[in-house]
N, C-alpha and C positions, 0 to 999 in steps of 0.2 A: 576404416570404419571403427568408430569407438563402440565399446560394449558397455552396457549398464554397470555402474559402479555399486549399485545397491540391490537389495533383494525385492524390488518392486516389479510388478508386471510391465511388459513392454509398452502398454498403453499409457503408462505414467511418464513416458519419455517423449521428447520432441524429435524432430528430424535430425538434430545434431547429437542425439542420445544424451541430452541433459534432462534432468528431472523437470517436468512442467510445474510451474507454481500452482499449488493447490487452490481450489476455489475459495476456501476460507482465508487464505493469504491475500487474494485479490480483494475480498470483502474487507479485510482489516485495513488494507492500504487505502481503499476508497473511503472507508469510514473515517480514518485518521486524517485524510486530506479533504474532508467535507467542506471546510470553510472556503475552499477554492473550487472543488468540483460541483458543489451544490448550486452556486450562482450560475455556473455554465449550464448545468442541467435545467435550471429554471428558465434560462434564456432560450434554450432549445425547445423546452416545453411551451413557452409563450409563443415562439415562432411557429410551432407545430399546431397551435390552436387549442392547447389545453385550457380548461376552464380556469379563470382567474382565482376562483375560490380554492381550487386544488393547489395552485401556486402559492397562495397565502398560507395554506396549511404547511407546505414544505418549507416556506420561509421561516416558520417558527423554529425549525431545527438549525438554522444558521445562527452563529454567534461570533462576535468579534474576538472573544476570548480564545476561540479555536483557531485563529489565524496563524499564530506562531507554530503550533504543532502541525498544522496543515502545510505550511511552507516547508517543513522538514519532511513530512510524509510524501509530498508531491514529487520530491526528488526521487524517491523510491518508485513512485508510479511511472515517472519518466524512464528510469532504468528498467523497470518491468516491461515497458512497451518497446524499449530499444535492446532487448536481450536477444541479439542476433550476431552472427559471426562478423559482420561489418561494424560492430559497435566500437566507439572510440575508447581510448584508455581511461578517461575520466568516468565513463559509464561503467566500465569494468571495475574500477576502483570503488565506485559507489555501491555496485552490486555486491562486491566482496564484503562490504561492511554494512550491508542492508539490514541484517538482523539487529545490529547495535543501533543503527540510525532509527529504525522503526520503533525499537524499545524506548529510545529517548523521546520520540514523538508521543508515544502512548503515555509514558510517565509524566511528561510535561502536560499533556491534555488532562490527566487525572488531577495533577496539582492545581492547574488553572480552574478546573471545575470545582474542586473543593474550596479553593480560595474564593471563588464567586459565591458559593453557597454560604460560606462564613460571612462574607461582606453583606449579603442579603439577610443574614440572620436565620437561615433555613435550618440550622442545627438546633436553635432554641425552640422554634416553632416546629410545625410539621414540614418536612422537606418536600419540595415539589417532586412528584413522581418522575417527571421527565429528567430532572437533574440526577436523581438517584439512578435511574435507568442508564443514563449516559455514563456515569461513573462505573457502574457494573459492566457495561459493554467494554469500556476502556480497560478495566481490570482483566476481563476475560481475554481480550485480544493481547494484552501485555503478557499474560501467562502463556497463551498459545504461541506467541512469537518467541518467547524465551525457552519454552519447554518442548515444543513439537520437534521431533527428530527430522521429520520431512522438511520442515521450514529450514532448519539448520543445514540439511543436505542440499536443499534447493539453492540457498544462498552461497553454498560452497562450489556450485557448478555454474559455468558460463560457456557458451559455445566457443570453441577455439577460433582464433582469428583466421581469416582467409589468407592464404599465401599470396604474395604478389605475383602478378601475371608474368610469365617468362616468355618473351617474344620468340626466343630460339626454340623452345620446346613448349608448345601450347597445351600439351597434355600434362604438364607439370603442376597442376593445381592441386 
């Protein structure tokens, strides 16, 4: 049995005694992967019978400019969902570098949003509140990903791989 490596309450750890990803980290990953996860969520909502006006409102948050950062962040979303002892070596490699990968996605999202604002001339006139809000959210998540101790420690831990099954000694797991 592994023991917690940090000074967090036991409820902060999963069954393998690794730090659980904090809720804000989940939010950051979903936000940064929004160009991929939002169309999936809209399709599910449409299938579930959500009003088309609500889907139209959500569609306003989708942008082609966010696709590249989303492709980067969705890799972390995959690793986040596959954070189990049976995970492959590539998933473990991605997770070990997750803080850097997410930071790149957030910085790229900020840069692309600012470039889009400059192209549309929003700095000369009044900036659209949605664009400014998106940049501020990106900056917040970037600072959180880089500065939060728990995020750093979460990316440093991964459940140990399962030992191969020994047919001679079945209890040797």
